[in-house]
C-alpha positions in Angstrom: 22.2 29.6 11.3 24.2 26.6 12.5 27.0 29.2 13.5 24.6 31.1 15.6 23.3 27.8 17.2 26.9 26.7 17.8 27.7 30.1 19.5 24.7 30.0 21.7 25.5 26.5 22.7 28.9 27.5 23.8 27.4 30.3 25.8 25.3 28.0 27.6 28.2 25.8 28.4 30.4 28.6 29.4 27.7 30.0 32.0 26.8 26.4 33.2 23.2 26.7 32.0 23.6 23.2 30.3 26.2 20.5 30.5 28.3 19.1 27.9 26.6 15.8 28.6 23.1 17.0 28.0 24.3 18.8 24.7 25.7 15.5 23.5 22.6 13.5 24.5 20.4 15.6 22.1 22.6 15.0 19.1 21.2 12.6 16.6 22.8 9.2 16.6 25.0 8.7 13.7 23.6 6.3 11.2 25.9 3.5 10.0 25.5 1.6 6.7 24.3 -2.0 7.5 23.9 -4.5 4.9 21.2 -7.1 5.7 21.7 -10.9 4.7 19.7 -10.5 1.6 22.2 -8.0 0.0 25.2 -10.1 1.0 23.5 -13.2 -0.4 23.0 -11.6 -3.7 26.5 -9.8 -3.8 28.7 -12.5 -2.4 26.9 -15.9 -1.8 24.4 -16.5 -4.5 26.0 -19.7 -5.5 24.3 -21.3 -2.1 21.1 -21.2 -4.2 22.5 -22.1 -7.6 20.7 -24.8 -9.4 18.3 -25.4 -6.6 14.6 -24.9 -6.2 14.2 -22.0 -3.6 11.4 -22.0 -1.1 11.2 -18.7 0.8 9.8 -17.9 4.1 9.2 -14.2 4.4 6.9 -11.2 5.1 7.0 -7.4 4.2 10.1 -6.9 6.2 12.1 -9.1 3.9 13.6 -6.0 1.8 16.9 -4.7 0.8 18.1 -1.2 1.9 16.2 0.2 -1.3 13.0 -1.4 0.0 12.8 -4.0 -2.7 11.0 -7.1 -1.5 13.1 -10.2 -1.5 10.4 -11.8 -3.1 11.0 -9.7 -6.2 14.6 -9.9 -5.9 14.8 -13.6 -5.9 12.0 -14.1 -8.5 13.4 -11.5 -10.9 16.9 -13.0 -10.6 17.6 -15.2 -13.7 20.1 -17.2 -11.6 17.5 -18.1 -8.9 14.7 -20.4 -9.1 12.1 -19.4 -6.7 9.3 -22.1 -6.4 7.2 -21.3 -3.3 6.5 -18.9 -0.6 5.8 -19.5 3.0 4.0 -16.9 5.3 4.1 -16.6 9.0 1.6 -15.1 11.3 0.2 -12.0 9.3 1.0 -13.6 6.1 3.5 -12.9 3.4 2.1 -9.7 2.5 1.5 -8.7 6.2 -2.3 -8.1 5.8 -3.6 -10.5 8.5 -4.3 -9.4 12.0 -3.0 -11.0 15.0 -4.2 -14.5 15.4 -5.9 -14.6 11.8 -5.0 -17.6 9.9 -3.9 -17.4 6.2 -4.9 -20.2 3.9 -3.1 -21.5 0.8 -3.4 -19.4 -2.2 -1.6 -18.3 -5.4 0.5 -15.0 -5.3 -1.1 -12.6 -7.6 2.3 -10.9 -8.4 4.6 -13.9 -9.1 2.1 -16.7 -9.7 3.8 -18.6 -6.7 2.2 -20.9 -4.3 1.9 -19.4 -0.8 1.6 -21.7 2.2 0.6 -20.5 5.6 2.9 -21.4 8.6 0.4 -20.0 11.0 -2.8 -21.7 12.3 -3.4 -25.4 11.7 0.0 -26.0 10.0 3.1 -24.4 11.8 5.7 -26.7 10.2 6.1 -27.0 6.4 4.8 -30.6 5.3 6.6 -32.8 2.9 3.7 -31.8 0.4 4.5 -28.1 0.6 8.2 -28.9 0.2 7.8 -31.3 -2.8 9.2 -28.4 -5.1 11.7 -27.2 -2.8 15.4 -28.1 -2.4 16.6 -25.2 -0.2 14.6 -23.1 2.4 15.6 -19.5 2.8 14.3 -17.4 6.0 14.1 -13.7 5.7 11.9 -12.0 8.4 12.6 -9.2 10.6 12.3 -10.0 14.2 11.6 -7.6 17.2 13.8 -9.2 19.8 11.1 -10.6 22.3 10.5 -14.2 23.3 6.8 -14.2 22.6 6.9 -12.8 19.0 6.0 -15.9 16.8 8.3 -15.4 13.8 11.4 -17.1 15.5 9.3 -20.3 16.3 8.1 -20.4 12.5 11.9 -20.5 11.8 12.4 -23.3 14.4 9.7 -25.5 13.0 10.7 -24.7 9.4 14.3 -25.9 10.4 13.0 -29.0 11.7 11.1 -29.8 8.5 14.2 -28.9 6.7 16.1 -31.6 8.9 13.4 -34.2 8.2 13.2 -33.7 4.6 17.1 -33.3 3.9 16.8 -29.7 2.8 19.5 -27.0 3.6 18.3 -24.0 5.5 19.6 -20.6 4.9 18.8 -17.7 7.3 19.4 -14.2 5.9 20.3 -12.2 9.1 18.8 -8.9 10.2 19.3 -6.5 13.1 17.7 -6.9 16.6 15.9 -3.6 16.6 16.4 -3.5 20.4 20.2 -4.0 19.9 22.3 -7.0 20.9 23.3 -6.3 24.4 20.5 -6.3 26.9 19.0 -9.6 28.2 15.9 -9.3 30.5 13.3 -11.2 32.1 12.7 -14.7 33.1 13.8 -17.7 31.1 10.8 -19.8 29.9 10.2 -23.0 31.9 9.7 -26.0 29.4 6.3 -26.9 30.7 5.1 -23.5 29.3 6.4 -24.1 26.1 3.9 -22.8 23.2 4.0 -21.0 19.9 4.6 -17.8 21.9 7.6 -19.3 23.8 9.0 -22.5 22.3 12.2 -22.7 24.2 13.8 -21.8 27.4 15.1 -18.4 26.6 14.7 -15.0 28.4 11.9 -12.8 27.5 14.3 -10.5 25.9 17.2 -12.5 24.4 19.4 -9.8 22.9 20.1 -11.9 19.7 19.5 -11.6 16.1 17.5 -14.4 14.3 20.5 -15.8 12.7 22.2 -16.0 16.3 18.9 -17.5 17.6 18.9 -20.1 14.7 22.6 -21.4 15.5 21.4 -21.7 19.2 18.1 -23.4 18.5 20.0 -25.7 16.0 22.5 -27.0 18.6 21.1 -26.4 22.1 17.5 -27.8 21.3 19.0 -30.4 18.9 17.2 -29.7 15.6 20.4 -30.6 13.5 19.4 -28.9 10.5 22.0 -28.3 7.6 22.1 -24.6 8.7 23.9 -21.6 7.0 23.6 -18.0 8.4 24.2 -15.3 5.8 25.7 -12.5 8.3 25.0 -8.9 8.0 27.9 -6.6 7.3 28.2 -3.4 9.4 26.0 -4.4 12.2 27.4 -3.9 15.8 25.8 -5.4 19.0 25.1 -1.8 20.6 23.2 -0.5 17.6 19.7 0.6 17.8 17.6 -0.2 14.6 17.7 3.7 14.1 21.5 3.5 13.7 21.5 1.1 11.0 20.6 3.3 8.1 18.0 0.5 7.2 14.4 1.6 6.5 12.0 0.0 9.1 9.1 -1.9 7.8 6.5 -2.7 10.4 7.1 -6.5 11.1 3.3 -6.9 12.0 0.2 -4.6 12.1 0.5 -3.6 15.5 4.3 -3.0 15.6 4.5 0.1 13.7 7.6 1.8 14.9 11.1 1.0 16.3 10.0 2.6 19.6 7.3 0.0 19.7 9.6 -2.8 19.7 11.5 -1.5 22.8 8.2 -1.3 24.7 6.9 -4.5 23.6 8.7 -6.8 26.1 7.2 -4.6 28.9 3.4 -4.0 27.7 3.0 -7.2 25.6 2.7 -8.9 29.0 -0.5 -6.9 29.4 -2.3 -9.0 26.8 -2.7 -11.6 29.5 -4.9 -9.2 31.7 -8.2 -7.3 31.1 -6.2 -4.2 30.5 -6.1 -2.9 26.8 -2.5 -3.1 25.4 -3.4 -0.6 23.0 -4.3 -2.6 20.0 -7.0 -0.6 18.0 -5.2 2.7 18.7 -2.4 4.4 16.7 0.1 3.5 19.6 -0.2 -0.2 20.3 1.8 -1.2 23.2 2.7 2.4 24.1 -0.8 3.3 25.1 -2.3 0.9 27.8 -5.6 1.3 29.9 -9.0 0.2 30.8 -12.4 2.0 31.7 -12.1 1.4 35.4 -8.7 3.1 35.6 -8.0 6.8 36.6 -5.4 8.1 34.4 -3.8 10.6 36.7 -3.7 8.0 39.6 -2.1 5.6 37.6 0.5 7.9 36.0 1.2 9.3 39.5 2.0 6.1 41.0 4.2 4.8 38.2 6.3 8.0 37.8 6.7 7.7 41.6 8.6 4.6 41.2 11.2 6.6 39.4 11.9 3.6 36.9 15.0 4.2 35.0 14.6 5.2 31.3 10.8 5.8 31.2 8.1 8.2 31.9 4.4 7.9 32.0 1.7 10.3 30.7 -1.9 10.2 31.8 -3.9 9.3 28.6 -7.2 8.3 27.6 -8.4 6.5 24.3 -10.9 4.6 22.7 -9.8 1.4 20.9 -11.3 0.6 17.6 -11.0 -3.0 18.1 -9.7 -5.7 20.4 -10.1 -5.4 24.1 -12.5 -2.4 25.3 -13.3 -1.8 21.6 -15.5 1.5 21.2 -15.3 2.1 25.1 -13.4 5.0 26.6 -10.5 3.7 28.3 -8.0 5.5 30.9 -4.6 4.6 31.5 -1.0 6.0 30.4 1.2 6.6 27.4 4.8 5.0 28.1 7.7 7.1 26.9 11.0 5.7 26.9 13.5 8.4 27.7 16.7 6.4 27.5 16.8 3.1 25.7 19.9 2.0 27.3 18.6 2.4 30.9 15.0 1.3 30.2 14.3 -2.3 31.9 11.5 -3.5 29.9 10.4 -6.5 31.7 10.6 -5.0 35.2 8.7 -2.1 33.9 6.1 -4.4 32.6 5.7 -6.2 35.8 5.6 -2.8 37.7 2.6 -1.7 35.5 0.7 -4.9 36.1 1.3 -4.9 40.0 0.4 -1.2 40.2 -2.8 -1.6 38.4 -3.7 -4.5 40.6 -3.0 -2.7 43.7 -5.0 0.3 42.7 -7.9 -1.6 41.3 -8.1 -5.0 43.0 -11.9 -5.3 42.3 -11.7 -4.7 38.7 -8.2 -5.9 37.5 -7.9 -9.6 36.4 -5.8 -12.1 34.6 -7.9 -13.0 31.6 -6.8 -16.5 31.8 -3.9 -17.9 34.0 -2.7 -20.0 31.0 -2.4 -17.1 28.8 -0.2 -14.9 31.0 1.8 -17.8 32.0 2.6 -18.4 28.5 3.7 -15.0 27.9 5.8 -14.8 31.1 7.1 -18.1 30.5 6.3 -19.7 34.1 3.4 -20.4 36.4 4.9 -18.6 39.5 5.2 -14.9 38.5 1.4 -14.3 38.4 1.1 -16.1 41.9 3.9 -13.8 43.2 1.9 -10.7 42.0 -1.3 -11.7 43.4 0.4 -12.6 46.7 1.8 -9.0 47.0 5.5 -9.8 46.2 7.6 -6.8 45.1 8.8 -6.7 41.5 12.5 -6.8 42.9 11.8 -10.1 44.8 10.3 -11.5 41.5 13.5 -10.3 39.6 15.8 -12.0 42.2 13.9 -15.2 41.7 14.6 -15.4 38.1 18.2 -13.9 38.0 20.0 -17.2 38.5 18.5 -18.9 35.3 18.9 -15.5 33.1 22.6 -15.5 34.1 23.0 -19.2 33.2 21.5 -18.5 29.8 23.8 -15.7 29.1 26.7 -18.0 29.5 25.2 -20.3 26.8 24.3 -17.3 24.7 28.0 -16.2 24.4 28.8 -19.2 22.4 26.3 -18.3 19.6 26.9 -14.5 19.2 28.1 -13.7 15.6 28.8 -10.0 16.0 30.8 -8.0 18.4 
């Protein structure tokens, strides 16, 4: 069968029906063997935990390449004394929805205390750290500024500094790759738990690289050690790493979701559904007042690179417009390298506002402004500025960040 397909492909090329470029494009990307930080730690650097009481900040994404949880790996290791667990948004076991707080409890499987770092307490307190002599962070990030896990890491680094505790980051891939930087740099007055530091909306860094940048540029000053991955290269998508993908949060189910998230996550600040309550959160967007065909036609007419839009209707089971038939589009990324997430998100929002000015609204100025990281993009959209004009306005600060970013890149 393979031989027949090969002969058929050669014939197509010979008669010019397809190009060699298109044939190459449909080949499955070759998967590499990437070892995440947890595997490197246990094989080569376990001594950094030797003789110390270990506190672990993690969630279901903290696994090795065989899908074994880091909680079990450390708890079952006779050479490691795991004494406490700390959970970010969605909890250690990942069973809490967005915005839901998780209180203190005892983990049934290990008998260890579990402290929440989401809700009222975002930074580990001295009481939480009383039986901890080293803090370990192992969570899969998604590569977007308004995802909260990297700020859980930053606050924990602050607590480690204040309590003279070493802080270890077990590095993991940026699922969107480590090349593209996109979107405006957050302005300090819009600092929040969905954007703590002045970094672009899409930063193109791993959690380990971000930790080193946060620690120095924002003067945390923790006793920080990053356990690097082996085999990861900056131009890798997560699909190329050979690692299993565990959804980082309930509404981030696939690698494809992570790519579209910097675009459609911005829609959370509007009265348009970002697809929560559907099987394709952030890939489906819509509202009862939208005409699907009209919106899809307008967006496709923009000829945005690396993306297509399909007219779609759906009924969210929860969150915005729950139980109401909503109309909009499904976003299809056709070329991850060409796709420009933040401009695409801005085009979607501007197009919906232009088409339905009487119905579209920003839910609360503060909410959207915190997501985009400034107070002027929303104003420009309302004033009728083009997305290209908005992009030009934030380009200089983005370029300045790229120069700083180079100093903290741990991989080629």
